[in-house]
DODRENVEX-143151 format. One record per residue: residue in one letter; y, z negated, x negated of N, C-alpha, C, CB in turn. Coordinates in steps of 0.05 Angstrom, whole numbers, padded with zeros to 5 digits, always signed. Glycine has a CB too. Layout:
aYZXYZXYZXYZX
...
END
This chain:
x+00516-00113-00092+00534-00104-00071+00518-00095-00047+00552-00080-00081
x+00525-00106-00023+00510-00099+00000+00520-00073+00012+00512-00121+00021
x+00501-00058+00023+00507-00033+00036+00520-00039+00063+00482-00015+00040
x+00543-00027+00070+00555-00031+00096+00571-00006+00104+00572-00056+00096
x+00571-00002+00130+00587+00021+00140+00616+00013+00141+00577+00030+00168
x+00634+00030+00130+00662+00023+00129+00675+00028+00156+00676+00039+00107
x+00695+00011+00163+00710+00015+00187+00728+00039+00184+00727-00010+00194
x+00726+00058+00202+00742+00083+00199+00770+00079+00209+00728+00105+00215
x+00777+00056+00220+00804+00052+00230+00825+00055+00208+00806+00025+00243
x+00842+00075+00210+00863+00078+00190+00854+00095+00167+00872+00052+00181
x+00829+00104+00166+00819+00120+00143+00812+00148+00154+00794+00107+00130
x+00822+00169+00142+00815+00196+00151+00785+00200+00153+00827+00217+00132
x+00776+00214+00173+00747+00217+00178+00732+00228+00154+00743+00235+00202
x+00744+00249+00141+00730+00261+00118+00727+00241+00095+00744+00286+00108
x+00747+00224+00091+00746+00204+00070+00727+00181+00077+00774+00192+00064
x+00726+00174+00102+00707+00154+00111+00678+00163+00107+00712+00147+00141
x+00672+00188+00113+00645+00199+00109+00638+00199+00079+00643+00227+00121
x+00658+00206+00063+00653+00207+00034+00648+00179+00023+00677+00219+00019
x+00663+00159+00031+00660+00132+00021+00633+00120+00031+00683+00114+00030
x+00626+00126+00055+00600+00117+00065+00577+00129+00050+00598+00122+00095
x+00580+00155+00043+00559+00168+00028+00555+00154+00001+00567+00198+00023
x+00578+00147-00012+00576+00132-00037+00561+00106-00033+00603+00128-00050
x+00567+00092-00011+00555+00066-00006+00525+00069-00003+00566+00053+00019
x+00516+00090+00010+00488+00095+00014+00474+00104-00011+00484+00115+00036
x+00489+00114-00030+00476+00125-00054+00474+00106-00078+00491+00150-00062
x+00481+00081-00074+00481+00063-00097+00452+00059-00106+00493+00036-00089
x+00449+00054-00133+00423+00052-00145+00422+00026-00161+00417+00076-00164
x+00400+00011-00158+00394-00013-00173+00373-00007-00194+00386-00036-00154
x+00376-00018-00217+00356-00015-00239+00339-00041-00239+00370-00010-00266
x+00313-00037-00240+00294-00060-00242+00278-00057-00268+00275-00060-00217
x+00280-00079-00284+00266-00079-00310+00247-00103-00310+00286-00081-00333
x+00220-00099-00311+00202-00121-00315+00200-00126-00345+00174-00115-00302
x+00196-00151-00352+00195-00157-00381+00176-00180-00387+00223-00165-00391
x+00162-00176-00410+00145-00198-00420+00145-00196-00450+00116-00196-00408
x+00156-00217-00463+00157-00218-00493+00168-00193-00506+00129-00224-00503
x+00192-00186-00497+00205-00162-00508+00232-00170-00520+00209-00141-00486
x+00234-00193-00532+00259-00203-00542+00272-00184-00562+00256-00230-00555
x+00255-00171-00579+00266-00154-00600+00274-00126-00589+00245-00151-00621
x+00267-00119-00565+00272-00092-00555+00289-00091-00529+00246-00079-00550
x+00287-00112-00513+00300-00110-00487+00330-00108-00488+00292-00133-00470
x+00342-00119-00509+00371-00117-00512+00380-00088-00512+00381-00131-00537
x+00366-00071-00527+00373-00042-00529+00369-00029-00502+00356-00028-00551
x+00348-00037-00487+00343-00025-00461+00366-00031-00442+00317-00036-00449
x+00376-00056-00442+00398-00064-00425+00424-00051-00433+00401-00095-00425
x+00428-00049-00459+00452-00035-00468+00453-00006-00458+00454-00035-00499
x+00430+00007-00459+00429+00035-00449+00434+00036-00420+00401+00048-00456
x+00426+00016-00405+00431+00015-00376+00460+00009-00370+00413-00006-00363
x+00473-00007-00386+00501-00013-00382+00519+00010-00392+00508-00038-00397
x+00509+00027-00409+00525+00048-00421+00523+00074-00406+00517+00052-00451
x+00522+00072-00379+00520+00096-00363+00547+00107-00355+00504+00090-00338
x+00549+00134-00354+00574+00146-00346+00580+00140-00316+00574+00176-00350
x+00559+00137-00300+00562+00127-00273+00545+00102-00272+00552+00148-00251
x+00556+00078-00268+00541+00053-00271+00521+00048-00249+00561+00030-00272
x+00500+00033-00256+00483+00022-00235+00499+00002-00219+00457+00009-00248
x+00493+00001-00193+00506-00019-00176+00496-00047-00182+00502-00012-00147
x+00472-00049-00193+00459-00074-00198+00437-00070-00219+00447-00086-00172
x+00434-00089-00237+00412-00089-00257+00397-00115-00254+00423-00085-00286
x+00371-00113-00248+00354-00137-00244+00333-00137-00266+00342-00138-00216
x+00330-00159-00280+00309-00162-00300+00291-00184-00289+00320-00169-00328
x+00265-00178-00286+00246-00198-00278+00229-00205-00303+00227-00188-00255
x+00234-00230-00313+00219-00238-00336+00193-00252-00328+00236-00258-00353
x+00171-00241-00338+00144-00250-00330+00134-00272-00348+00125-00226-00331
x+00149-00294-00348+00142-00318-00363+00138-00313-00393+00116-00330-00352
x+00158-00300-00404+00157-00294-00433+00155-00320-00449+00182-00278-00442
x+00141-00318-00471+00138-00342-00489+00154-00339-00514+00108-00346-00496
x+00167-00316-00518+00185-00313-00541+00213-00319-00532+00183-00283-00552
x+00234-00309-00545+00261-00316-00538+00275-00294-00521+00278-00320-00563
x+00259-00281-00504+00270-00260-00486+00292-00272-00468+00248-00249-00468
x+00289-00295-00457+00309-00307-00439+00335-00312-00454+00298-00332-00426
x+00333-00319-00479+00357-00324-00495+00372-00298-00499+00350-00336-00523
x+00358-00276-00504+00371-00250-00506+00384-00242-00480+00350-00228-00515
x+00371-00247-00458+00382-00240-00432+00408-00255-00425+00361-00244-00410
x+00410-00279-00436+00434-00295-00431+00459-00281-00442+00432-00322-00444
x+00456-00264-00461+00479-00249-00472+00491-00230-00451+00471-00233-00497
x+00475-00223-00431+00484-00204-00411+00487-00217-00384+00465-00180-00409
x+00488-00244-00383+00485-00258-00357+00507-00251-00337+00484-00287-00362
x+00530-00243-00346+00551-00237-00327+00550-00208-00317+00578-00242-00339
x+00531-00193-00328+00529-00165-00320+00502-00157-00308+00535-00147-00343
x+00483-00175-00309+00456-00170-00298+00446-00194-00282+00436-00163-00321
x+00426-00189-00266+00413-00211-00252+00385-00216-00264+00410-00204-00221
x+00380-00240-00272+00354-00247-00285+00338-00264-00266+00359-00262-00312
x+00313-00256-00262+00294-00272-00246+00273-00282-00265+00282-00255-00222
x+00271-00308-00269+00251-00320-00286+00226-00326-00269+00261-00346-00300
x+00206-00310-00271+00182-00313-00254+00160-00327-00269+00172-00285-00245
x+00142-00339-00254+00117-00349-00267+00101-00325-00276+00101-00368-00247
x+00079-00330-00290+00063-00307-00300+00050-00293-00276+00042-00316-00320
x+00061-00270-00269+00051-00256-00245+00041-00227-00251+00073-00254-00224
x+00045-00217-00275+00037-00190-00281+00058-00170-00276+00012-00184-00266
x+00057-00147-00289+00079-00128-00288+00081-00115-00260+00074-00106-00308
x+00059-00112-00246+00060-00100-00219+00076-00118-00200+00032-00096-00207
x+00070-00144-00199+00084-00162-00181+00113-00165-00191+00070-00189-00180
x+00118-00164-00217+00145-00166-00228+00162-00143-00218+00145-00167-00259
x+00151-00119-00219+00166-00096-00209+00172-00099-00179+00151-00069-00214
x+00151-00107-00164+00154-00110-00135+00175-00131-00128+00128-00117-00122
x+00175-00153-00144+00195-00174-00139+00223-00164-00144+00189-00198-00157
x+00227-00149-00165+00253-00138-00171+00263-00119-00150+00253-00124-00198
x+00245-00102-00140+00253-00083-00119+00260-00098-00094+00231-00062-00114
x+00244-00118-00087+00250-00134-00063+00277-00146-00063+00228-00156-00060
x+00287-00154-00087+00313-00167-00090+00336-00147-00091+00313-00185-00114
x+00329-00122-00095+00351-00101-00097+00366-00099-00071+00339-00074-00105
x+00392-00097-00073+00409-00095-00049+00419-00066-00044+00433-00113-00051
x+00407-00047-00057+00415-00019-00055+00393-00003-00042+00422-00008-00083
x+00400+00021-00032+00380+00038-00019+00362+00052-00039+00393+00058-00001
x+00370+00054-00063+00354+00067-00084+00349+00048-00107+00367+00093-00094
x+00326+00051-00120+00319+00035-00143+00309+00053-00165+00298+00013-00136
x+00316+00046-00190+00306+00060-00213+00289+00039-00229+00329+00072-00232
x+00266+00048-00239+00249+00030-00255+00251+00038-00284+00220+00032-00245
x+00251+00018-00301+00251+00023-00330+00236+00001-00344+00280+00026-00341
x+00218+00008-00362+00203-00013-00377+00222-00025-00398+00178-00001-00391
x+00216-00049-00406+00234-00065-00423+00236-00056-00452+00226-00093-00422
x+00221-00035-00459+00222-00025-00486+00232+00004-00487+00195-00026-00500
x+00240+00015-00464+00249+00043-00462+00279+00045-00460+00235+00058-00439
x+00290+00069-00461+00319+00073-00460+00325+00095-00440+00329+00081-00488
x+00349+00093-00429+00360+00113-00411+00384+00126-00424+00368+00101-00383
x+00385+00152-00423+00408+00166-00435+00433+00160-00418+00403+00197-00437
x+00457+00163-00429+00482+00155-00414+00486+00170-00388+00505+00159-00431
x+00475+00194-00385+00479+00210-00361+00456+00207-00341+00482+00239-00368
x+00439+00187-00345+00415+00183-00328+00423+00179-00298+00398+00160-00337
x+00439+00159-00293+00447+00153-00266+00463+00176-00253+00463+00127-00264
x+00482+00187-00268+00498+00208-00258+00482+00233-00250+00519+00216-00277
x+00462+00240-00267+00446+00263-00262+00429+00260-00237+00428+00269-00286
x+00415+00237-00236+00397+00232-00213+00414+00228-00187+00380+00207-00218
x+00436+00214-00189+00453+00209-00166+00463+00235-00154+00477+00191-00174
x+00472+00254-00171+00482+00279-00161+00461+00295-00146+00493+00296-00184
x+00436+00294-00156+00414+00308-00142+00408+00296-00115+00389+00308-00160
x+00406+00269-00115+00399+00256-00090+00421+00258-00069+00392+00227-00095
x+00446+00258-00078+00468+00261-00060+00467+00288-00046+00495+00258-00075
x+00459+00309-00061+00457+00336-00050+00430+00341-00036+00461+00357-00072
x+00410+00324-00042+00383+00328-00031+00372+00301-00021+00364+00340-00052
x+00384+00290+00000+00376+00263+00009+00349+00262+00022+00396+00253+00029
x+00336+00284+00026+00309+00284+00038+00287+00278+00019+00304+00310+00050
x+00293+00274-00007+00272+00268-00026+00269+00238-00030+00279+00282-00053
x+00244+00230-00032+00237+00201-00034+00237+00191-00063+00210+00196-00022
x+00232+00209-00082+00230+00200-00110+00238+00222-00129+00201+00191-00116
x+00251+00214-00151+00257+00233-00172+00245+00222-00198+00289+00237-00175
x+00226+00237-00209+00215+00230-00236+00231+00246-00257+00185+00237-00237
x+00235+00234-00280+00250+00247-00301+00233+00255-00324+00273+00228-00310
x+00241+00277-00337+00229+00285-00362+00235+00264-00383+00239+00313-00371
x+00219+00262-00404+00223+00242-00423+00214+00251-00451+00208+00216-00416
x+00225+00238-00471+00217+00242-00498+00206+00216-00509+00241+00253-00516
x+00184+00218-00524+00173+00194-00537+00185+00192-00565+00142+00197-00539
x+00193+00167-00572+00205+00164-00598+00193+00139-00612+00235+00161-00596
x+00192+00141-00638+00184+00119-00656+00205+00117-00678+00155+00123-00668
x+00221+00096-00677+00243+00094-00696+00262+00117-00691+00232+00095-00725
x+00267+00133-00712+00285+00156-00710+00270+00182-00705+00301+00159-00735
x+00244+00181-00702+00228+00204-00697+00225+00209-00667+00200+00202-00711
x+00235+00231-00657+00234+00237-00629+00217+00262-00624+00263+00242-00617
x+00197+00259-00607+00179+00281-00601+00191+00301-00581+00152+00270-00591
x+00177+00323-00579+00185+00343-00559+00182+00332-00531+00167+00369-00562
x+00199+00341-00513+00197+00330-00486+00170+00335-00473+00220+00341-00468
x+00162+00317-00455+00135+00318-00443+00132+00342-00424+00129+00292-00429
x+00151+00347-00407+00148+00368-00387+00143+00395-00400+00173+00370-00369
x+00153+00400-00424+00149+00426-00437+00120+00429-00446+00168+00429-00461
x+00105+00407-00446+00077+00408-00454+00058+00408-00430+00070+00384-00472
x+00069+00413-00406+00053+00414-00382+00034+00439-00384+00070+00415-00357
x+00011+00437-00371-00007+00460-00372+00005+00485-00360-00033+00454-00357
x-00004+00508-00368+00007+00534-00358+00004+00534-00328-00008+00558-00371
x+00025+00543-00314+00024+00545-00285+00031+00520-00270-00002+00554-00276
x+00037+00498-00284+00042+00472-00271+00065+00474-00251+00047+00450-00291
x+00086+00489-00258+00110+00490-00241+00112+00515-00225+00134+00488-00258
x+00091+00532-00225+00091+00557-00210+00095+00551-00180+00065+00573-00215
x+00112+00568-00167+00116+00565-00139+00135+00544-00130+00090+00561-00126
x+00147+00530-00149+00165+00508-00142+00194+00518-00137+00165+00487-00164
x+00210+00501-00126+00238+00507-00122+00254+00496-00146+00249+00495-00095
x+00269+00513-00159+00284+00505-00183+00314+00507-00178+00276+00522-00207
x+00328+00486-00187+00357+00485-00184+00369+00470-00208+00364+00471-00157
x+00383+00485-00224+00395+00473-00249+00374+00458-00265+00419+00455-00242
x+00377+00432-00268+00358+00416-00284+00336+00404-00267+00373+00394-00299
x+00332+00413-00242+00312+00400-00225+00292+00420-00214+00326+00386-00201
x+00268+00410-00210+00246+00425-00198+00235+00408-00175+00224+00432-00219
x+00231+00421-00153+00221+00407-00129+00200+00424-00114+00244+00399-00110
x+00187+00411-00096+00167+00425-00079+00146+00439-00095+00182+00445-00060
x+00134+00425-00115+00114+00437-00132+00087+00438-00117+00111+00421-00159
x+00076+00462-00114+00050+00463-00099+00028+00447-00113+00042+00493-00096
x+00011+00434-00097-00012+00419-00107-00005+00399-00129-00032+00439-00119
x+00019+00386-00125+00028+00367-00146+00008+00344-00149+00055+00357-00139
x-00004+00335-00127-00022+00312-00129-00046+00319-00147-00032+00304-00101
x-00059+00342-00142-00082+00350-00158-00073+00354-00187-00094+00376-00147
x-00050+00366-00191-00041+00370-00219-00035+00344-00233-00015+00388-00219
x-00023+00325-00218-00017+00299-00230-00042+00283-00236+00001+00282-00211
x-00063+00288-00221-00088+00274-00226-00102+00284-00251-00107+00276-00202
x-00095+00308-00260-00108+00320-00283-00091+00318-00308-00115+00348-00277
x-00065+00316-00305-00047+00314-00328-00025+00293-00321-00034+00342-00334
x-00024+00272-00337-00006+00250-00331+00022+00257-00341-00016+00224-00344
x+00036+00272-00324+00063+00281-00331+00084+00261-00322+00068+00308-00318
x+00078+00245-00301+00099+00229-00288+00096+00199-00297+00097+00231-00258
x+00116+00189-00311+00116+00162-00319+00136+00146-00302+00124+00159-00349
x+00130+00121-00297+00147+00105-00279+00173+00097-00293+00132+00080-00270
x+00174+00096-00319+00199+00089-00332+00218+00112-00328+00194+00084-00363
x+00240+00106-00314+00261+00126-00308+00259+00138-00280+00258+00149-00328
x+00238+00131-00265+00236+00142-00238+00256+00128-00219+00207+00139-00227
x+00267+00143-00200+00285+00132-00180+00272+00137-00153+00313+00144-00182
x+00271+00117-00136+00258+00119-00110+00276+00107-00088+00230+00106-00110
x+00273+00117-00064+00284+00102-00041+00270+00075-00038+00281+00119-00014
x+00285+00054-00035+00273+00028-00032+00255+00027-00008+00294+00006-00031
x+00264+00040+00014+00248+00039+00038+00221+00054+00034+00263+00053+00061
x+00221+00075+00019+00196+00089+00013+00178+00072-00005+00202+00117-00001
x+00189+00060-00025+00174+00042-00043+00160+00020-00027+00193+00029-00064
x+00175+00009-00008+00163-00012+00009+00141-00001+00027+00185-00026+00026
x+00146+00023+00038+00127+00035+00057+00101+00040+00044+00139+00061+00068
x+00100+00049+00018+00075+00055+00005+00062+00030-00008+00078+00077-00015
x+00076+00008-00007+00064-00017-00016+00071-00025-00045+00036-00016-00014
x+00089-00010-00058+00096-00017-00085+00072-00015-00104+00107-00046-00086
x+00073-00030-00126+00051-00029-00145+00029-00048-00136+00061-00037-00173
x+00004-00040-00142-00019-00055-00134-00027-00075-00155-00043-00035-00129
x-00024-00101-00149-00031-00122-00169-00060-00122-00177-00024-00149-00157
x-00077-00109-00162-00105-00108-00169-00109-00093-00196-00122-00094-00148
x-00089-00078-00204-00091-00063-00229-00078-00078-00253-00078-00036-00226
x-00072-00103-00249-00061-00119-00271-00081-00119-00295-00054-00147-00262
x-00072-00111-00318-00089-00110-00341-00105-00085-00345-00107-00134-00341
x-00104-00067-00325-00119-00042-00327-00102-00020-00339-00130-00033-00299
x-00111-00007-00360-00095+00015-00372-00090+00036-00351-00110+00027-00396
x-00067+00050-00354-00059+00071-00335-00053+00061-00307-00081+00092-00334
x-00046+00035-00305-00041+00024-00278-00018+00038-00264-00034-00006-00281
x+00002+00048-00279+00025+00061-00266+00018+00089-00256+00048+00063-00286
x-00004+00101-00267-00013+00127-00258-00022+00125-00228-00036+00137-00275
x-00035+00103-00221-00044+00100-00193-00020+00099-00175-00060+00074-00190
x+00002+00086-00183+00026+00085-00167+00038+00113-00164+00046+00066-00179
x+00040+00128-00186+00051+00155-00185+00035+00173-00167+00054+00166-00213
x+00009+00171-00168-00008+00187-00150-00002+00181-00121-00038+00182-00156
x+00003+00155-00115+00009+00147-00087+00037+00158-00079+00009+00117-00084
x+00055+00158-00098+00082+00169-00092+00080+00198-00085+00101+00164-00116
x+00066+00213-00102+00063+00242-00098+00048+00248-00072+00049+00255-00122
x+00028+00231-00066+00012+00235-00042+00028+00231-00017-00012+00216-00043
x+00047+00212-00017+00060+00204+00008+00089+00214+00011+00060+00175+00010
x+00101+00223-00011+00130+00229-00009+00138+00257-00019+00144+00209-00025
x+00164+00262-00015+00176+00286-00025+00187+00280-00053+00199+00297-00006
x+00177+00294-00073+00182+00287-00101+00196+00310-00115+00156+00279-00115
x+00217+00303-00130+00230+00323-00147+00228+00314-00176+00260+00326-00138
x+00230+00333-00194+00229+00326-00223+00255+00335-00236+00205+00340-00236
x+00266+00317-00251+00289+00323-00268+00279+00334-00294+00308+00299-00273
x+00284+00360-00300+00273+00373-00323+00287+00364-00349+00274+00403-00320
x+00310+00353-00347+00324+00343-00371+00312+00317-00381+00355+00340-00366
x+00307+00314-00406+00295+00289-00417+00315+00267-00418+00282+00294-00445
x+00320+00253-00396+00341+00233-00394+00329+00205-00396+00357+00236-00369
x+00303+00203-00403+00290+00177-00408+00276+00179-00435+00269+00171-00385
x+00279+00158-00450+00266+00157-00477+00245+00135-00477+00288+00151-00499
x+00220+00143-00483+00198+00125-00483+00191+00116-00511+00173+00139-00470
x+00194+00090-00516+00190+00079-00543+00160+00074-00548+00206+00053-00547
x+00151+00083-00571+00123+00077-00580+00125+00056-00602+00108+00103-00589
x+00110+00035-00600+00110+00014-00620+00084-00001-00618+00134-00006-00615
x+00077-00018-00638+00051-00031-00638+00045-00047-00613+00049-00049-00661
x+00065-00057-00599+00061-00073-00575+00052-00058-00551+00085-00088-00569
x+00056-00031-00551+00048-00016-00527+00028+00007-00532+00072-00005-00513
x+00019+00009-00557+00000+00030-00563-00028+00020-00555+00001+00037-00593
x-00043+00038-00543-00071+00030-00535-00088+00027-00560-00083+00051-00516
x-00100+00004-00562-00117-00002-00585-00145+00008-00582-00117-00032-00591
x-00152+00019-00559-00179+00028-00554-00178+00052-00535-00196+00006-00542
x-00187+00075-00545-00189+00099-00528-00209+00094-00506-00196+00124-00544
x-00230+00078-00512-00250+00072-00492-00238+00056-00469-00274+00057-00505
x-00223+00036-00476-00211+00020-00455-00191+00036-00438-00196-00005-00467
x-00177+00054-00451-00158+00072-00437-00173+00090-00418-00142+00089-00457
x-00196+00101-00427-00212+00118-00409-00223+00103-00386-00234+00132-00426
x-00232+00079-00390-00242+00063-00368-00220+00057-00347-00254+00036-00378
x-00196+00053-00357-00174+00049-00338-00169+00074-00322-00148+00042-00354
x-00171+00097-00334-00167+00122-00320-00189+00126-00299-00167+00146-00340
x-00214+00119-00306-00235+00120-00286-00229+00102-00262-00262+00112-00299
x-00220+00078-00268-00213+00059-00246-00192+00070-00228-00203+00032-00258
x-00172+00083-00239-00151+00095-00223-00162+00118-00206-00128+00106-00240
x-00178+00136-00218-00189+00158-00203-00208+00149-00181-00204+00177-00222
x-00225+00129-00187-00243+00119-00166-00227+00107-00143-00261+00097-00178
x-00207+00092-00149-00190+00080-00128-00176+00101-00111-00170+00061-00140
x-00165+00121-00125-00151+00143-00111-00170+00158-00093-00138+00161-00131
x-00194+00163-00103-00213+00178-00087-00221+00164-00062-00238+00184-00104
x-00221+00137-00063-00230+00121-00040-00207+00115-00020-00242+00096-00049
x-00183+00113-00031-00162+00101-00014-00137+00119-00009-00153+00076-00027
x-00135+00141-00022-00110+00157-00019-00112+00177+00004-00104+00172-00044
x-00135+00179+00017-00137+00196+00041-00133+00225+00035-00117+00188+00060
x-00144+00235+00013-00141+00264+00007-00163+00280+00020-00143+00268-00024
x-00158+00307+00023-00178+00324+00035-00203+00325+00018-00167+00352+00040
x-00225+00334+00029-00251+00334+00015-00250+00351-00010-00273+00345+00033
x-00235+00373-00010-00234+00390-00034-00222+00374-00058-00216+00414-00029
x-00202+00358-00053-00190+00341-00074-00210+00320-00083-00164+00328-00065
x-00225+00308-00064-00244+00287-00070-00267+00298-00087-00255+00274-00044
x-00275+00323-00082-00296+00335-00098-00286+00339-00126-00305+00362-00086
x-00261+00348-00129-00249+00351-00156-00248+00325-00171-00221+00363-00154
x-00240+00304-00156-00239+00277-00169-00266+00268-00177-00227+00257-00149
x-00286+00273-00161-00313+00265-00168-00322+00278-00193-00333+00271-00145
x-00316+00303-00196-00323+00318-00221-00308+00306-00245-00316+00347-00218
x-00283+00299-00242-00267+00287-00263-00279+00259-00271-00238+00284-00256
x-00285+00244-00250-00297+00217-00255-00323+00219-00271-00301+00202-00228
x-00340+00238-00262-00366+00242-00276-00361+00249-00305-00382+00263-00262
x-00342+00266-00310-00336+00274-00338-00326+00250-00354-00314+00296-00339
x-00308+00234-00343-00297+00211-00358-00319+00190-00362-00274+00198-00342
x-00336+00186-00342-00358+00166-00346-00377+00174-00368-00373+00163-00319
x-00384+00200-00369-00402+00209-00390-00390+00204-00417-00409+00239-00386
x-00364+00211-00420-00350+00206-00446-00351+00176-00452-00321+00216-00445
x-00345+00159-00432-00344+00130-00437-00372+00120-00445-00333+00115-00412
x-00393+00130-00431-00420+00121-00438-00427+00129-00467-00440+00134-00419
x-00421+00153-00475-00427+00162-00502-00411+00145-00522-00420+00192-00505
x-00386+00140-00516-00369+00124-00535-00379+00096-00537-00340+00125-00525
x-00386+00083-00514-00395+00056-00514-00422+00054-00529-00399+00045-00486
x-00439+00073-00525-00465+00073-00539-00461+00076-00569-00483+00095-00528
x-00444+00094-00577-00438+00099-00605-00426+00075-00619-00420+00122-00608
x-00411+00059-00603-00399+00035-00615-00416+00010-00611-00371+00030-00602
x-00441+00015-00603-00461-00007-00599-00452-00028-00579-00467-00020-00626
x-00436-00020-00560-00429-00037-00537-00449-00031-00515-00399-00032-00528
x-00474-00041-00519-00495-00034-00501-00492-00045-00473-00521-00043-00513
x-00480-00069-00471-00475-00080-00444-00457-00062-00428-00463-00109-00446
x-00436-00052-00440-00418-00034-00426-00432-00007-00420-00393-00029-00443
x-00447+00004-00440-00461+00029-00435-00481+00025-00412-00477+00037-00460
x-00494+00002-00410-00512-00003-00388-00498-00005-00361-00528-00029-00393
x-00473-00015-00361-00458-00016-00336-00452+00013-00326-00431-00031-00341
x-00446+00030-00345-00438+00058-00338-00462+00075-00331-00422+00070-00361
x-00484+00071-00344-00507+00089-00343-00516+00095-00314-00529+00077-00358
x-00519+00074-00297-00529+00080-00269-00509+00096-00253-00535+00054-00255
x-00484+00098-00262-00463+00111-00246-00459+00140-00255-00437+00097-00249
x-00473+00149-00276-00469+00176-00286-00477+00196-00266-00484+00180-00312
x-00461+00217-00262-00467+00239-00245-00480+00261-00261-00442+00249-00230
x-00469+00285-00259-00480+00307-00274-00475+00303-00303-00467+00334-00265
x-00495+00308-00320-00491+00304-00348-00510+00322-00363-00497+00274-00356
x-00505+00324-00389-00522+00340-00406-00550+00329-00407-00510+00343-00434
x-00570+00346-00409-00597+00337-00410-00608+00343-00438-00615+00351-00389
x-00592+00339-00458-00600+00344-00486-00619+00323-00495-00575+00345-00505
x-00633+00329-00517-00652+00310-00528-00638+00284-00536-00666+00322-00552
x-00614+00286-00548-00599+00262-00556-00594+00244-00532-00573+00270-00570
x-00586+00257-00509-00580+00241-00486-00605+00228-00475-00566+00258-00464
x-00627+00243-00475-00653+00231-00465-00660+00207-00481-00675+00252-00467
x-00657+00208-00508-00663+00185-00525-00645+00161-00518-00660+00193-00555
x-00619+00167-00514-00601+00145-00507-00609+00133-00480-00572+00155-00507
x-00617+00150-00462-00625+00140-00435-00649+00121-00437-00632+00164-00417
x-00669+00129-00454-00692+00113-00457-00685+00086-00469-00713+00127-00475
x-00668+00087-00490-00659+00062-00503-00644+00044-00485-00643+00068-00528
x-00626+00055-00469-00610+00039-00450-00628+00026-00429-00588+00055-00437
x-00647+00042-00418-00665+00031-00398-00681+00008-00410-00684+00053-00388
x-00690+00011-00435-00705-00010-00449-00688-00035-00452-00716+00000-00476
x-00663-00030-00460-00644-00053-00463-00641-00068-00437-00617-00043-00473
x-00638-00053-00415-00634-00066-00389-00659-00082-00380-00628-00044-00367
x-00683-00072-00387-00707-00087-00381-00710-00112-00398-00732-00069-00384
x-00706-00109-00424-00709-00131-00442-00689-00154-00437-00706-00121-00471
x-00665-00146-00430-00644-00167-00426-00642-00175-00397-00617-00156-00435
x-00659-00165-00379-00657-00170-00351-00629-00166-00342-00666-00199-00345
x-00619-00142-00348-00590-00135-00346-00581-00136-00317-00585-00108-00358
x-00558-00149-00313-00544-00149-00287-00516-00137-00291-00543-00178-00275
x-00510-00114-00279-00484-00101-00284-00460-00119-00278-00481-00076-00267
x-00440-00117-00294-00415-00131-00289-00400-00119-00266-00397-00131-00314
x-00385-00135-00250-00369-00123-00229-00348-00104-00242-00355-00145-00212
x-00338-00084-00227-00320-00064-00238-00296-00075-00253-00311-00046-00217
x-00283-00096-00241-00259-00106-00254-00265-00118-00281-00246-00127-00236
x-00289-00130-00284-00296-00141-00310-00302-00118-00330-00321-00159-00308
x-00314-00097-00320-00320-00074-00338-00293-00064-00350-00334-00051-00323
x-00273-00061-00334-00249-00048-00343-00231-00067-00359-00233-00038-00320
x-00232-00093-00354-00214-00111-00367-00227-00126-00390-00204-00131-00347
x-00252-00134-00388-00263-00153-00407-00286-00142-00424-00273-00176-00393
x-00301-00123-00413-00327-00116-00426-00324-00104-00454-00341-00096-00409
x-00301-00093-00461-00299-00080-00487-00280-00095-00505-00290-00051-00484
x-00271-00118-00497-00253-00134-00514-00267-00142-00540-00242-00159-00499
END
């Protein structure tokens, strides 16, 4: 449905303003999908089962090789399906948002669920607070019938101090960027954004395709550039299953380093934040070096070693340093480029 200003001729002014407000407040749901045939049906059902419906539901299928497209055909009269070539989840999200005909978009991964009051809750907040660019929602992680405690309740002490609170929403959180960089509270599944804001900050960065924590980089950019509110009610359900569990803590940590390095270089933060990031990056690199060395992934350890900042000067570390230097000499070691380190080096 296209947004359009209604002709006031013959319509009372107050009613015309109300109807136009509704037109401006429509929300489109964008779901990227790849080989989620067994799960995406439940995701779409949850999107269709809203007390206030989405104006549009767009599924961008990223060249699935299973029967995802067959499952989507069951909903063909109620959703829009875009069958894309293999482009990666970042470009799939961007493609879906580009095709949205509404001023607001909600993102949801193809294995997650939205509670029936999701649209109604977020819509009511944005209608009353149109100056906000994004609303992130609280969420609960579930596996089968086991549902964990909501994530926002596990935030570090003081995370919400000084914020503005209104019913189920919290806004204007001081130092939210720094806090988000240290605790990954904000997930993109369930977030609602102004489409114009999404476009202005460039959407998701395809350079992070295949990098763990790729959506964290996007959320940091959202917090850095926009007015962000949090819905404290857990109206998004995040499914944990073998297909989305990280199989390597080392690979996950390398992804986090990639995000922090990129943010430190490109997000335009003040020097105080950049110094904090540098300290966090040094800490993560040291952990990754120790882990890679312990797992006998010496090529990866050698990639990380020259980048280490402050670190322990224990006897164990000195021995590891000597061994890594010897390895680099014996193998005539040439460091892998960063993208190879994060994507391929530990496979």
